[in-house]
C-alpha positions in Angstrom: -196.2 -15.3 26.3 -193.2 -13.6 24.7 -193.5 -10.4 22.7 -192.5 -10.6 19.1 -190.1 -7.7 18.3 -189.9 -6.3 14.7 -186.7 -7.1 13.0 -184.1 -4.4 13.4 -183.1 -2.7 10.3 -180.3 -0.4 11.8 -179.6 2.9 10.1 -176.8 5.3 10.9 -177.2 9.2 10.2 -174.2 11.4 10.0 -172.9 14.3 8.2 -170.4 17.2 7.9 -169.0 19.8 5.5 -167.8 18.5 2.2 -164.6 19.7 0.5 -166.6 20.3 -2.6 -170.2 19.4 -4.0 -168.9 17.0 -6.5 -168.0 14.2 -4.1 -168.3 13.0 -0.6 -164.9 13.9 0.9 -165.3 15.8 4.2 -163.3 18.8 5.2 -162.5 17.7 8.6 -163.3 14.0 9.8 -163.0 15.0 13.3 -165.8 17.4 13.0 -168.3 14.8 11.6 -171.6 15.0 13.2 -172.8 11.4 14.1 -176.5 12.2 14.7 -177.3 8.6 15.9 -178.2 4.9 15.0 -182.0 4.3 14.4 -183.8 0.9 14.3 -185.7 1.7 10.9 -185.6 3.8 8.0 -188.5 6.0 9.0 -186.8 7.1 12.0 -183.5 7.6 10.4 -185.1 9.7 7.7 -186.9 11.9 10.4 -183.5 12.6 12.0 -181.9 13.2 8.7 -184.5 15.7 7.6 -184.3 17.6 10.9 -180.5 17.9 10.7 -180.6 18.8 6.9 -183.2 21.6 7.6 -181.0 22.9 10.6 -177.9 23.3 8.3 -179.5 24.2 5.0 -177.9 27.7 5.2 -174.4 25.9 5.0 -173.9 25.1 1.3 -171.3 22.5 1.8 -173.1 20.6 4.8 -174.6 17.2 3.9 -176.0 14.6 5.9 -176.3 10.9 4.9 -178.3 7.7 6.0 -176.2 4.5 6.1 -178.2 1.2 5.8 -176.2 -0.5 8.5 -178.3 -3.6 8.4 -177.1 -4.1 4.8 -173.6 -4.0 5.8 -174.0 -6.3 8.8 -175.9 -9.1 6.9 -175.5 -8.4 3.2 -177.1 -11.7 2.2 -180.3 -10.5 3.9 -180.5 -7.2 2.0 
C-alpha cells in the first residue's frame, strides 16, 4: 500500500539589510541570506523566527517568508 504524502506548500525564507525601513530594497543583493525552502508554513515560520531573533540587534535587518506554492500554482491558492 502506498503512503499518502501531504501536499507540499513550499515556502522560502530569506533576508538581508534594508536600505531603509520604509521599503523592501536591500543594501546588497549579493549578501542576501537564503535560509531555506520549507514544505509548510509552520516550518518556515520557525526558521524565520530563529533568524529574526538572531539579528534583532541589527535595526535594518529583515527576514521574509515567500509563499512559493502560490507563485508556482496561483489558481490553487
